[in-house]
Backbone of each chain as nested JSON, in Angstrom:
{
  "chains": [
    {"id": "A", "residues": [
      {"number": 1, "name": "MET", "atoms": {"N": [-38.892, -44.444, -11.802], "CA": [-39.641, -43.188, -11.687], "C": [-39.566, -42.447, -13.012]}},
      {"number": 2, "name": "LYS", "atoms": {"N": [-40.629, -41.758, -13.358], "CA": [-40.609, -41.054, -14.64], "C": [-39.63, -39.892, -14.586]}},
      {"number": 3, "name": "HIS", "atoms": {"N": [-39.216, -39.487, -15.793], "CA": [-38.176, -38.462, -15.871], "C": [-38.66, -37.121, -15.361]}},
      {"number": 4, "name": "VAL", "atoms": {"N": [-39.956, -36.814, -15.649], "CA": [-40.454, -35.489, -15.264], "C": [-40.546, -35.375, -13.743]}},
      {"number": 5, "name": "LEU", "atoms": {"N": [-40.813, -36.533, -13.069], "CA": [-40.845, -36.501, -11.601], "C": [-39.471, -36.185, -11.035]}},
      {"number": 6, "name": "LYS", "atoms": {"N": [-38.437, -36.769, -11.669], "CA": [-37.079, -36.498, -11.189], "C": [-36.754, -35.02, -11.317]}},
      {"number": 7, "name": "ILE", "atoms": {"N": [-37.113, -34.439, -12.495], "CA": [-36.816, -33.019, -12.693], "C": [-37.569, -32.174, -11.67]}},
      {"number": 8, "name": "LEU", "atoms": {"N": [-38.847, -32.545, -11.408], "CA": [-39.628, -31.774, -10.439], "C": [-39.032, -31.857, -9.047]}},
      {"number": 9, "name": "THR", "atoms": {"N": [-38.549, -33.05, -8.653], "CA": [-37.957, -33.163, -7.314], "C": [-36.69, -32.322, -7.214]}},
      {"number": 10, "name": "ILE", "atoms": {"N": [-35.898, -32.287, -8.308], "CA": [-34.689, -31.464, -8.262], "C": [-35.062, -29.996, -8.096]}},
      {"number": 11, "name": "LEU", "atoms": {"N": [-36.093, -29.55, -8.839], "CA": [-36.516, -28.149, -8.732], "C": [-37.007, -27.823, -7.334]}},
      {"number": 12, "name": "VAL", "atoms": {"N": [-37.805, -28.744, -6.741], "CA": [-38.323, -28.503, -5.391], "C": [-37.176, -28.433, -4.395]}},
      {"number": 13, "name": "ALA", "atoms": {"N": [-36.172, -29.33, -4.557], "CA": [-35.031, -29.318, -3.631], "C": [-34.277, -27.993, -3.735]}},
      {"number": 14, "name": "ILE", "atoms": {"N": [-34.08, -27.515, -4.983], "CA": [-33.323, -26.265, -5.139], "C": [-34.093, -25.09, -4.549]}},
      {"number": 15, "name": "SER", "atoms": {"N": [-35.433, -25.052, -4.751], "CA": [-36.201, -23.932, -4.183], "C": [-36.236, -24.003, -2.67]}},
      {"number": 16, "name": "ALA", "atoms": {"N": [-36.268, -25.239, -2.113], "CA": [-36.229, -25.364, -0.649], "C": [-34.899, -24.845, -0.114]}},
      {"number": 17, "name": "PHE", "atoms": {"N": [-33.82, -25.183, -0.809], "CA": [-32.499, -24.699, -0.413], "C": [-32.444, -23.177, -0.451]}},
      {"number": 18, "name": "TRP", "atoms": {"N": [-33.056, -22.597, -1.507], "CA": [-33.027, -21.137, -1.649], "C": [-33.832, -20.458, -0.552]}},
      {"number": 19, "name": "ILE", "atoms": {"N": [-35.009, -21.031, -0.242], "CA": [-35.828, -20.441, 0.823], "C": [-35.127, -20.588, 2.168]}},
      {"number": 20, "name": "GLY", "atoms": {"N": [-34.434, -21.738, 2.35], "CA": [-33.676, -21.91, 3.579], "C": [-32.586, -20.868, 3.72]}},
      {"number": 21, "name": "LEU", "atoms": {"N": [-31.908, -20.581, 2.591], "CA": [-30.867, -19.547, 2.614], "C": [-31.457, -18.187, 2.961]}},
      {"number": 22, "name": "LEU", "atoms": {"N": [-32.655, -17.905, 2.413], "CA": [-33.308, -16.627, 2.712], "C": [-33.599, -16.504, 4.194]}},
      {"number": 23, "name": "GLN", "atoms": {"N": [-34.083, -17.608, 4.793], "CA": [-34.447, -17.544, 6.209], "C": [-33.226, -17.405, 7.092]}},
      {"number": 24, "name": "ALA", "atoms": {"N": [-32.173, -18.184, 6.769], "CA": [-31.045, -18.222, 7.693], "C": [-30.19, -16.969, 7.599]}},
      {"number": 25, "name": "SER", "atoms": {"N": [-30.234, -16.283, 6.46], "CA": [-29.464, -15.055, 6.196], "C": [-28.0, -15.191, 6.593]}},
      {"number": 26, "name": "ILE", "atoms": {"N": [-27.378, -16.255, 6.081], "CA": [-25.931, -16.381, 6.231], "C": [-25.285, -15.437, 5.218]}},
      {"number": 27, "name": "VAL", "atoms": {"N": [-25.735, -15.588, 3.932], "CA": [-25.249, -14.744, 2.853], "C": [-26.065, -13.448, 2.913]}},
      {"number": 28, "name": "PRO", "atoms": {"N": [-25.496, -12.306, 2.47], "CA": [-26.265, -11.051, 2.453], "C": [-27.524, -11.17, 1.6]}},
      {"number": 29, "name": "ARG", "atoms": {"N": [-28.578, -10.439, 1.985], "CA": [-29.904, -10.632, 1.405], "C": [-29.927, -10.403, -0.1]}},
      {"number": 30, "name": "SER", "atoms": {"N": [-29.277, -9.33, -0.56], "CA": [-29.355, -9.005, -1.987], "C": [-28.761, -10.121, -2.831]}},
      {"number": 31, "name": "HIS", "atoms": {"N": [-27.732, -10.797, -2.305], "CA": [-27.148, -11.937, -3.013], "C": [-28.163, -13.037, -3.207]}},
      {"number": 32, "name": "THR", "atoms": {"N": [-28.895, -13.359, -2.104], "CA": [-29.805, -14.496, -2.165], "C": [-30.942, -14.245, -3.148]}},
      {"number": 33, "name": "TRP", "atoms": {"N": [-31.373, -12.978, -3.277], "CA": [-32.446, -12.703, -4.228], "C": [-31.991, -12.913, -5.66]}},
      {"number": 34, "name": "LEU", "atoms": {"N": [-30.708, -12.712, -5.908], "CA": [-30.233, -12.847, -7.275], "C": [-29.922, -14.287, -7.654]}},
      {"number": 35, "name": "LEU", "atoms": {"N": [-29.907, -15.212, -6.666], "CA": [-29.462, -16.576, -6.966], "C": [-30.251, -17.313, -8.052]}},
      {"number": 36, "name": "PRO", "atoms": {"N": [-31.605, -17.274, -8.09], "CA": [-32.289, -18.037, -9.154], "C": [-31.937, -17.554, -10.557]}},
      {"number": 37, "name": "ILE", "atoms": {"N": [-31.866, -16.239, -10.745], "CA": [-31.523, -15.726, -12.075], "C": [-30.12, -16.17, -12.466]}},
      {"number": 38, "name": "TYR", "atoms": {"N": [-29.195, -16.106, -11.483], "CA": [-27.835, -16.547, -11.748], "C": [-27.808, -18.005, -12.15]}},
      {"number": 39, "name": "PHE", "atoms": {"N": [-28.652, -18.816, -11.476], "CA": [-28.706, -20.229, -11.785], "C": [-29.185, -20.46, -13.212]}},
      {"number": 40, "name": "ILE", "atoms": {"N": [-30.26, -19.732, -13.619], "CA": [-30.789, -19.921, -14.968], "C": [-29.78, -19.481, -16.018]}},
      {"number": 41, "name": "VAL", "atoms": {"N": [-29.119, -18.34, -15.764], "CA": [-28.143, -17.854, -16.741], "C": [-26.991, -18.836, -16.878]}},
      {"number": 42, "name": "SER", "atoms": {"N": [-26.535, -19.388, -15.743], "CA": [-25.418, -20.326, -15.836], "C": [-25.842, -21.62, -16.508]}},
      {"number": 43, "name": "LEU", "atoms": {"N": [-27.137, -22.018, -16.334], "CA": [-27.621, -23.217, -17.026], "C": [-27.619, -23.019, -18.535]}},
      {"number": 44, "name": "GLY", "atoms": {"N": [-28.091, -21.824, -18.976], "CA": [-28.064, -21.534, -20.405], "C": [-26.654, -21.511, -20.952]}},
      {"number": 45, "name": "CYS", "atoms": {"N": [-25.727, -20.921, -20.161], "CA": [-24.326, -20.885, -20.554], "C": [-23.749, -22.276, -20.695]}},
      {"number": 46, "name": "TYR", "atoms": {"N": [-24.115, -23.158, -19.749], "CA": [-23.613, -24.522, -19.785], "C": [-24.107, -25.246, -21.031]}},
      {"number": 47, "name": "GLY", "atoms": {"N": [-25.419, -25.032, -21.392], "CA": [-25.933, -25.661, -22.601], "C": [-25.183, -25.206, -23.834]}},
      {"number": 48, "name": "LEU", "atoms": {"N": [-24.947, -23.869, -23.904], "CA": [-24.221, -23.326, -25.062], "C": [-22.809, -23.9, -25.129]}},
      {"number": 49, "name": "LEU", "atoms": {"N": [-22.174, -24.041, -23.952], "CA": [-20.823, -24.589, -23.915], "C": [-20.802, -26.021, -24.425]}},
      {"number": 50, "name": "MET", "atoms": {"N": [-21.809, -26.828, -24.012], "CA": [-21.847, -28.218, -24.461], "C": [-22.032, -28.297, -25.967]}},
      {"number": 51, "name": "VAL", "atoms": {"N": [-22.9, -27.389, -26.515], "CA": [-23.093, -27.383, -27.97], "C": [-21.794, -27.04, -28.678]}},
      {"number": 52, "name": "GLY", "atoms": {"N": [-21.091, -26.013, -28.157], "CA": [-19.828, -25.618, -28.792], "C": [-18.789, -26.708, -28.738]}},
      {"number": 53, "name": "VAL", "atoms": {"N": [-18.672, -27.368, -27.576], "CA": [-17.679, -28.433, -27.426], "C": [-18.032, -29.612, -28.325]}},
      {"number": 54, "name": "GLY", "atoms": {"N": [-19.337, -29.944, -28.411], "CA": [-19.741, -31.039, -29.28], "C": [-19.447, -30.747, -30.737]}},
      {"number": 55, "name": "LEU", "atoms": {"N": [-19.67, -29.481, -31.146], "CA": [-19.342, -29.087, -32.514], "C": [-17.861, -29.252, -32.784]}},
      {"number": 56, "name": "MET", "atoms": {"N": [-17.038, -28.858, -31.793], "CA": [-15.593, -28.918, -32.021], "C": [-15.103, -30.344, -32.148]}},
      {"number": 57, "name": "ARG", "atoms": {"N": [-15.737, -31.279, -31.381], "CA": [-15.206, -32.623, -31.383], "C": [-15.952, -33.544, -32.322]}},
      {"number": 58, "name": "PHE", "atoms": {"N": [-16.735, -32.968, -33.272], "CA": [-17.55, -33.85, -34.116], "C": [-16.651, -34.609, -35.082]}},
      {"number": 59, "name": "PRO", "atoms": {"N": [-16.712, -35.963, -35.147], "CA": [-15.832, -36.716, -36.044], "C": [-16.421, -36.753, -37.447]}},
      {"number": 60, "name": "THR", "atoms": {"N": [-15.579, -36.581, -38.466], "CA": [-16.098, -36.545, -39.829], "C": [-15.881, -37.855, -40.58]}},
      {"number": 61, "name": "CYS", "atoms": {"N": [-15.046, -38.768, -40.098], "CA": [-14.794, -40.08, -40.704], "C": [-14.515, -39.978, -42.192]}},
      {"number": 62, "name": "PRO", "atoms": {"N": [-13.358, -39.491, -42.618], "CA": [-13.101, -39.335, -44.065], "C": [-13.052, -40.655, -44.82]}},
      {"number": 63, "name": "GLN", "atoms": {"N": [-12.558, -41.754, -44.142], "CA": [-12.501, -43.03, -44.876], "C": [-13.901, -43.533, -45.18]}},
      {"number": 64, "name": "GLU", "atoms": {"N": [-14.808, -43.43, -44.175], "CA": [-16.172, -43.889, -44.419], "C": [-16.84, -43.057, -45.504]}},
      {"number": 65, "name": "ALA", "atoms": {"N": [-16.493, -41.763, -45.587], "CA": [-17.073, -40.916, -46.641], "C": [-16.649, -41.419, -48.008]}},
      {"number": 66, "name": "LEU", "atoms": {"N": [-15.346, -41.771, -48.157], "CA": [-14.861, -42.299, -49.424], "C": [-15.557, -43.608, -49.793]}},
      {"number": 67, "name": "LEU", "atoms": {"N": [-15.672, -44.519, -48.801], "CA": [-16.328, -45.8, -49.073], "C": [-17.771, -45.577, -49.496]}},
      {"number": 68, "name": "LEU", "atoms": {"N": [-18.426, -44.608, -48.841], "CA": [-19.821, -44.316, -49.185], "C": [-19.929, -43.827, -50.626]}},
      {"number": 69, "name": "GLN", "atoms": {"N": [-19.013, -42.953, -51.033], "CA": [-19.057, -42.462, -52.415], "C": [-18.863, -43.611, -53.39]}},
      {"number": 70, "name": "LYS", "atoms": {"N": [-17.943, -44.538, -53.053], "CA": [-17.734, -45.684, -53.939], "C": [-18.991, -46.527, -54.044]}},
      {"number": 71, "name": "ASP", "atoms": {"N": [-19.657, -46.739, -52.87], "CA": [-20.899, -47.508, -52.888], "C": [-21.948, -46.851, -53.768]}},
      {"number": 72, "name": "ILE", "atoms": {"N": [-22.029, -45.502, -53.668], "CA": [-23.036, -44.783, -54.454], "C": [-22.759, -44.949, -55.941]}},
      {"number": 73, "name": "ALA", "atoms": {"N": [-21.475, -44.814, -56.345], "CA": [-21.138, -44.956, -57.766], "C": [-21.477, -46.346, -58.263]}},
      {"number": 74, "name": "GLU", "atoms": {"N": [-21.123, -47.356, -57.426], "CA": [-21.401, -48.74, -57.807], "C": [-22.895, -48.965, -58.0]}},
      {"number": 75, "name": "ALA", "atoms": {"N": [-23.695, -48.441, -57.04], "CA": [-25.143, -48.625, -57.121], "C": [-25.71, -47.94, -58.355]}},
      {"number": 76, "name": "LYS", "atoms": {"N": [-25.178, -46.745, -58.685], "CA": [-25.676, -46.031, -59.864], "C": [-25.41, -46.835, -61.128]}},
      {"number": 77, "name": "VAL", "atoms": {"N": [-24.182, -47.391, -61.246], "CA": [-23.844, -48.179, -62.437], "C": [-24.78, -49.368, -62.565]}},
      {"number": 78, "name": "PHE", "atoms": {"N": [-24.973, -50.068, -61.429], "CA": [-25.814, -51.267, -61.446], "C": [-27.234, -50.936, -61.866]}},
      {"number": 79, "name": "LEU", "atoms": {"N": [-27.786, -49.855, -61.281], "CA": [-29.17, -49.509, -61.579], "C": [-29.317, -49.048, -63.021]}},
      {"number": 80, "name": "LYS", "atoms": {"N": [-28.304, -48.318, -63.545], "CA": [-28.413, -47.851, -64.931], "C": [-28.393, -49.038, -65.882]}},
      {"number": 81, "name": "GLN", "atoms": {"N": [-27.571, -50.067, -65.524], "CA": [-27.552, -51.244, -66.373], "C": [-28.915, -51.919, -66.409]}},
      {"number": 82, "name": "ASN", "atoms": {"N": [-29.612, -51.907, -65.251], "CA": [-30.903, -52.586, -65.208], "C": [-32.051, -51.689, -65.617]}},
      {"number": 83, "name": "GLY", "atoms": {"N": [-31.755, -50.505, -66.162], "CA": [-32.814, -49.707, -66.755], "C": [-33.482, -48.711, -65.835]}},
      {"number": 84, "name": "VAL", "atoms": {"N": [-33.089, -48.62, -64.558], "CA": [-33.709, -47.641, -63.667], "C": [-33.041, -46.285, -63.891]}},
      {"number": 85, "name": "ASP", "atoms": {"N": [-33.848, -45.224, -63.938], "CA": [-33.294, -43.887, -64.177], "C": [-32.846, -43.286, -62.85]}},
      {"number": 86, "name": "VAL", "atoms": {"N": [-31.522, -42.991, -62.712], "CA": [-31.028, -42.493, -61.44], "C": [-30.95, -40.969, -61.379]}},
      {"number": 87, "name": "GLY", "atoms": {"N": [-31.103, -40.275, -62.548], "CA": [-31.212, -38.818, -62.516], "C": [-29.96, -38.099, -62.033]}},
      {"number": 88, "name": "SER", "atoms": {"N": [-30.064, -36.948, -61.457], "CA": [-29.062, -35.971, -60.98], "C": [-27.879, -35.872, -61.919]}},
      {"number": 89, "name": "ASP", "atoms": {"N": [-26.643, -36.164, -61.444], "CA": [-25.504, -35.935, -62.334], "C": [-25.291, -37.163, -63.2]}}
    ]},
    {"id": "B", "residues": [
      {"number": 1, "name": "MET", "atoms": {"N": [-14.241, -27.899, -44.495], "CA": [-15.589, -28.0, -43.94], "C": [-15.549, -28.2, -42.432]}},
      {"number": 2, "name": "GLU", "atoms": {"N": [-14.687, -29.105, -41.966], "CA": [-14.688, -29.316, -40.522], "C": [-13.985, -28.167, -39.818]}},
      {"number": 3, "name": "LEU", "atoms": {"N": [-13.145, -27.413, -40.539], "CA": [-12.518, -26.246, -39.928], "C": [-13.559, -25.19, -39.61]}},
      {"number": 4, "name": "ALA", "atoms": {"N": [-14.55, -25.015, -40.512], "CA": [-15.619, -24.053, -40.248], "C": [-16.436, -24.498, -39.032]}},
      {"number": 5, "name": "ASP", "atoms": {"N": [-16.725, -25.812, -38.976], "CA": [-17.446, -26.348, -37.813], "C": [-16.685, -26.083, -36.529]}},
      {"number": 6, "name": "ARG", "atoms": {"N": [-15.363, -26.352, -36.569], "CA": [-14.562, -26.17, -35.353], "C": [-14.519, -24.706, -34.963]}},
      {"number": 7, "name": "ALA", "atoms": {"N": [-14.438, -23.807, -35.983], "CA": [-14.392, -22.377, -35.661], "C": [-15.689, -21.938, -35.0]}},
      {"number": 8, "name": "VAL", "atoms": {"N": [-16.84, -22.391, -35.541], "CA": [-18.128, -22.014, -34.952], "C": [-18.249, -22.558, -33.531]}},
      {"number": 9, "name": "GLY", "atoms": {"N": [-17.823, -23.819, -33.343], "CA": [-17.895, -24.412, -32.009], "C": [-17.028, -23.663, -31.019]}},
      {"number": 10, "name": "PHE", "atoms": {"N": [-15.831, -23.288, -31.467], "CA": [-14.941, -22.556, -30.586], "C": [-15.522, -21.196, -30.236]}},
      {"number": 11, "name": "LEU", "atoms": {"N": [-16.12, -20.526, -31.242], "CA": [-16.724, -19.217, -30.99], "C": [-17.851, -19.319, -29.976]}},
      {"number": 12, "name": "LEU", "atoms": {"N": [-18.708, -20.356, -30.145], "CA": [-19.817, -20.548, -29.21], "C": [-19.319, -20.762, -27.787]}},
      {"number": 13, "name": "SER", "atoms": {"N": [-18.321, -21.655, -27.627], "CA": [-17.858, -21.928, -26.259], "C": [-17.169, -20.709, -25.673]}},
      {"number": 14, "name": "PHE", "atoms": {"N": [-16.453, -19.933, -26.529], "CA": [-15.802, -18.731, -26.028], "C": [-16.83, -17.723, -25.533]}},
      {"number": 15, "name": "ILE", "atoms": {"N": [-17.894, -17.53, -26.344], "CA": [-18.953, -16.602, -25.945], "C": [-19.583, -17.038, -24.639]}},
      {"number": 16, "name": "SER", "atoms": {"N": [-19.865, -18.346, -24.53], "CA": [-20.536, -18.815, -23.312], "C": [-19.627, -18.64, -22.099]}},
      {"number": 17, "name": "LEU", "atoms": {"N": [-18.309, -18.898, -22.262], "CA": [-17.412, -18.732, -21.116], "C": [-17.293, -17.274, -20.707]}},
      {"number": 18, "name": "THR", "atoms": {"N": [-17.225, -16.351, -21.699], "CA": [-17.149, -14.928, -21.351], "C": [-18.399, -14.502, -20.613]}},
      {"number": 19, "name": "ILE", "atoms": {"N": [-19.567, -14.907, -21.138], "CA": [-20.801, -14.496, -20.469], "C": [-20.829, -15.015, -19.051]}},
      {"number": 20, "name": "PHE", "atoms": {"N": [-20.38, -16.282, -18.867], "CA": [-20.429, -16.865, -17.533], "C": [-19.51, -16.126, -16.572]}},
      {"number": 21, "name": "THR", "atoms": {"N": [-18.255, -15.86, -16.971], "CA": [-17.338, -15.184, -16.045], "C": [-17.798, -13.764, -15.764]}},
      {"number": 22, "name": "TYR", "atoms": {"N": [-18.234, -13.034, -16.812], "CA": [-18.687, -11.655, -16.604], "C": [-19.863, -11.621, -15.643]}},
      {"number": 23, "name": "TYR", "atoms": {"N": [-20.832, -12.525, -15.869], "CA": [-22.018, -12.503, -15.022], "C": [-21.699, -12.915, -13.6]}},
      {"number": 24, "name": "SER", "atoms": {"N": [-20.807, -13.921, -13.434], "CA": [-20.447, -14.328, -12.075], "C": [-19.766, -13.187, -11.341]}},
      {"number": 25, "name": "LEU", "atoms": {"N": [-18.808, -12.538, -12.015], "CA": [-18.143, -11.4, -11.391], "C": [-19.15, -10.331, -11.005]}},
      {"number": 26, "name": "TRP", "atoms": {"N": [-20.065, -10.045, -11.928], "CA": [-21.046, -8.984, -11.718], "C": [-21.888, -9.236, -10.476]}},
      {"number": 27, "name": "VAL", "atoms": {"N": [-22.437, -10.498, -10.402], "CA": [-23.433, -10.768, -9.375], "C": [-22.787, -11.108, -8.04]}},
      {"number": 28, "name": "ILE", "atoms": {"N": [-21.68, -11.886, -8.092], "CA": [-21.188, -12.443, -6.82], "C": [-20.09, -11.597, -6.223]}},
      {"number": 29, "name": "ILE", "atoms": {"N": [-19.102, -11.182, -7.033], "CA": [-17.908, -10.602, -6.42], "C": [-18.051, -9.091, -6.267]}},
      {"number": 30, "name": "LEU", "atoms": {"N": [-18.737, -8.436, -7.261], "CA": [-18.747, -6.977, -7.254], "C": [-19.359, -6.35, -6.012]}},
      {"number": 31, "name": "PRO", "atoms": {"N": [-20.448, -6.918, -5.423], "CA": [-20.975, -6.272, -4.206], "C": [-19.987, -6.233, -3.051]}},
      {"number": 32, "name": "PHE", "atoms": {"N": [-18.981, -7.132, -3.078], "CA": [-18.046, -7.15, -1.953], "C": [-16.904, -6.172, -2.135]}},
      {"number": 33, "name": "VAL", "atoms": {"N": [-16.793, -5.57, -3.35], "CA": [-15.707, -4.622, -3.595], "C": [-16.178, -3.235, -3.185]}},
      {"number": 34, "name": "GLU", "atoms": {"N": [-15.289, -2.402, -2.588], "CA": [-15.702, -1.045, -2.192], "C": [-16.055, -0.243, -3.432]}},
      {"number": 35, "name": "SER", "atoms": {"N": [-16.971, 0.71, -3.274], "CA": [-17.517, 1.373, -4.46], "C": [-16.542, 2.326, -5.114]}},
      {"number": 36, "name": "GLU", "atoms": {"N": [-15.339, 2.529, -4.547], "CA": [-14.412, 3.479, -5.165], "C": [-13.379, 2.782, -6.022]}},
      {"number": 37, "name": "HIS", "atoms": {"N": [-13.415, 1.434, -6.054], "CA": [-12.424, 0.68, -6.836], "C": [-12.612, 0.94, -8.318]}},
      {"number": 38, "name": "PHE", "atoms": {"N": [-11.498, 0.85, -9.099], "CA": [-11.587, 1.216, -10.512], "C": [-12.396, 0.209, -11.318]}},
      {"number": 39, "name": "ILE", "atoms": {"N": [-12.553, -1.035, -10.776], "CA": [-13.147, -2.078, -11.609], "C": [-14.634, -1.831, -11.837]}},
      {"number": 40, "name": "HIS", "atoms": {"N": [-15.243, -0.971, -10.964], "CA": [-16.666, -0.686, -11.165], "C": [-16.932, 0.018, -12.477]}},
      {"number": 41, "name": "LYS", "atoms": {"N": [-15.843, 0.605, -13.082], "CA": [-16.047, 1.275, -14.363], "C": [-16.439, 0.292, -15.449]}},
      {"number": 42, "name": "TYR", "atoms": {"N": [-15.943, -0.99, -15.336], "CA": [-16.158, -1.924, -16.432], "C": [-17.486, -2.622, -16.349]}},
      {"number": 43, "name": "PHE", "atoms": {"N": [-18.238, -2.406, -15.252], "CA": [-19.497, -3.123, -15.107], "C": [-20.639, -2.129, -15.034]}},
      {"number": 44, "name": "LEU", "atoms": {"N": [-21.778, -2.499, -15.692], "CA": [-22.958, -1.642, -15.642], "C": [-23.524, -1.668, -14.221]}},
      {"number": 45, "name": "PRO", "atoms": {"N": [-24.44, -0.712, -13.896], "CA": [-25.056, -0.733, -12.569], "C": [-25.785, -2.038, -12.294]}},
      {"number": 46, "name": "GLN", "atoms": {"N": [-25.962, -2.346, -11.009], "CA": [-26.417, -3.687, -10.644], "C": [-27.826, -4.02, -11.101]}},
      {"number": 47, "name": "GLU", "atoms": {"N": [-28.678, -3.001, -11.355], "CA": [-30.047, -3.334, -11.767], "C": [-30.027, -4.053, -13.098]}},
      {"number": 48, "name": "TYR", "atoms": {"N": [-29.038, -3.696, -13.972], "CA": [-28.998, -4.326, -15.293], "C": [-28.679, -5.804, -15.21]}},
      {"number": 49, "name": "ALA", "atoms": {"N": [-28.074, -6.234, -14.055], "CA": [-27.765, -7.654, -13.926], "C": [-29.032, -8.482, -13.884]}},
      {"number": 50, "name": "ILE", "atoms": {"N": [-30.158, -7.881, -13.474], "CA": [-31.419, -8.607, -13.47], "C": [-32.186, -8.324, -14.754]}},
      {"number": 51, "name": "LEU", "atoms": {"N": [-32.155, -7.031, -15.189], "CA": [-32.981, -6.642, -16.329], "C": [-32.58, -7.364, -17.601]}},
      {"number": 52, "name": "ILE", "atoms": {"N": [-31.256, -7.456, -17.864], "CA": [-30.814, -8.014, -19.142], "C": [-31.189, -9.482, -19.294]}},
      {"number": 53, "name": "PRO", "atoms": {"N": [-30.95, -10.376, -18.31], "CA": [-31.374, -11.769, -18.523], "C": [-32.883, -11.91, -18.639]}},
      {"number": 54, "name": "VAL", "atoms": {"N": [-33.657, -11.132, -17.82], "CA": [-35.114, -11.235, -17.913], "C": [-35.578, -10.789, -19.294]}},
      {"number": 55, "name": "PHE", "atoms": {"N": [-34.999, -9.69, -19.793], "CA": [-35.385, -9.194, -21.109], "C": [-35.074, -10.208, -22.195]}},
      {"number": 56, "name": "VAL", "atoms": {"N": [-33.85, -10.786, -22.148], "CA": [-33.463, -11.783, -23.147], "C": [-34.371, -12.996, -23.063]}},
      {"number": 57, "name": "GLY", "atoms": {"N": [-34.731, -13.421, -21.824], "CA": [-35.626, -14.563, -21.673], "C": [-36.994, -14.295, -22.263]}},
      {"number": 58, "name": "VAL", "atoms": {"N": [-37.523, -13.089, -22.009], "CA": [-38.851, -12.757, -22.55], "C": [-38.811, -12.72, -24.063]}},
      {"number": 59, "name": "VAL", "atoms": {"N": [-37.749, -12.133, -24.628], "CA": [-37.629, -12.082, -26.09], "C": [-37.561, -13.483, -26.673]}},
      {"number": 60, "name": "LEU", "atoms": {"N": [-36.797, -14.372, -26.022], "CA": [-36.696, -15.744, -26.51], "C": [-38.055, -16.444, -26.472]}},
      {"number": 61, "name": "LEU", "atoms": {"N": [-38.8, -16.244, -25.366], "CA": [-40.121, -16.861, -25.266], "C": [-41.04, -16.35, -26.373]}},
      {"number": 62, "name": "CYS", "atoms": {"N": [-40.989, -15.02, -26.638], "CA": [-41.833, -14.46, -27.695], "C": [-41.487, -15.061, -29.044]}},
      {"number": 63, "name": "LEU", "atoms": {"N": [-40.169, -15.137, -29.345], "CA": [-39.761, -15.689, -30.628], "C": [-40.211, -17.132, -30.761]}},
      {"number": 64, "name": "LEU", "atoms": {"N": [-40.073, -17.905, -29.645], "CA": [-40.47, -19.304, -29.674], "C": [-41.953, -19.454, -29.955]}},
      {"number": 65, "name": "SER", "atoms": {"N": [-42.802, -18.672, -29.24], "CA": [-44.24, -18.806, -29.453], "C": [-44.63, -18.327, -30.845]}},
      {"number": 66, "name": "MET", "atoms": {"N": [-43.935, -17.277, -31.363], "CA": [-44.229, -16.828, -32.725], "C": [-43.927, -17.933, -33.716]}},
      {"number": 67, "name": "PHE", "atoms": {"N": [-42.773, -18.612, -33.503], "CA": [-42.397, -19.682, -34.41], "C": [-43.409, -20.813, -34.376]}},
      {"number": 68, "name": "ILE", "atoms": {"N": [-43.842, -21.203, -33.134], "CA": [-44.801, -22.292, -33.014], "C": [-46.12, -21.913, -33.689]}},
      {"number": 69, "name": "GLY", "atoms": {"N": [-46.599, -20.674, -33.445], "CA": [-47.839, -20.235, -34.072], "C": [-47.737, -20.218, -35.569]}},
      {"number": 70, "name": "PHE", "atoms": {"N": [-46.601, -19.751, -36.091], "CA": [-46.398, -19.699, -37.524], "C": [-46.457, -21.085, -38.145]}},
      {"number": 71, "name": "VAL", "atoms": {"N": [-45.768, -22.057, -37.512], "CA": [-45.761, -23.418, -38.04], "C": [-47.158, -24.018, -37.988]}},
      {"number": 72, "name": "MET", "atoms": {"N": [-47.887, -23.753, -36.872], "CA": [-49.243, -24.296, -36.768], "C": [-50.15, -23.716, -37.859]}},
      {"number": 73, "name": "LEU", "atoms": {"N": [-50.039, -22.391, -38.108], "CA": [-50.876, -21.775, -39.129], "C": [-50.562, -22.352, -40.506]}},
      {"number": 74, "name": "LYS", "atoms": {"N": [-49.245, -22.52, -40.777], "CA": [-48.878, -23.023, -42.087], "C": [-49.404, -24.437, -42.309]}},
      {"number": 75, "name": "SER", "atoms": {"N": [-49.342, -25.283, -41.252], "CA": [-49.815, -26.648, -41.437], "C": [-51.338, -26.665, -41.608]}},
      {"number": 76, "name": "LYS", "atoms": {"N": [-52.038, -25.759, -40.882], "CA": [-53.489, -25.72, -41.027], "C": [-53.889, -25.267, -42.432]}},
      {"number": 77, "name": "LYS", "atoms": {"N": [-53.135, -24.301, -42.986], "CA": [-53.486, -23.796, -44.318], "C": [-53.263, -24.858, -45.374]}},
      {"number": 78, "name": "LYS", "atoms": {"N": [-52.201, -25.698, -45.142], "CA": [-51.928, -26.711, -46.155], "C": [-52.995, -27.792, -46.143]}},
      {"number": 79, "name": "LYS", "atoms": {"N": [-53.561, -28.092, -44.916], "CA": [-54.549, -29.155, -44.838], "C": [-55.857, -28.695, -45.445]}},
      {"number": 80, "name": "ALA", "atoms": {"N": [-56.167, -27.386, -45.346], "CA": [-57.475, -26.882, -45.817], "C": [-57.521, -26.668, -47.327]}}
    ]}
  ]
}
């Protein structure tokens, strides 16, 4: 099934649940009216949290950085020997 | 360099957790507390619990559409 269909079914299920809650009036009415906004705010909060956590756990790989610099220096030397202008520093 | 990244990430997650707990307390728990309790001093009146997210959402939508329009105009000007 396509991804957008899955998202639409989830949205329809959540709205059906919300309308069911409104009809059954188990929870006080004012609470139920606030539920969709609360859901959206918590979704935004969750996204921000995931971004923050991903930033914190981002690996920098210092050894690979060193190897990359060595490769770059080697390539520059080789190209300069063969007459290609490598520019910058 | 990675310390700055970690600090920004920590700040973001801290902000998101504070917003989440404050908003949950505001919307879910506060109506069940009697209106004379001292904790009502720390929370704005209940109408703002709806107004502030709607306002922020509308502002975000406006900024997004402005950005999209700006990028579209710039690309059209470059092609012409």
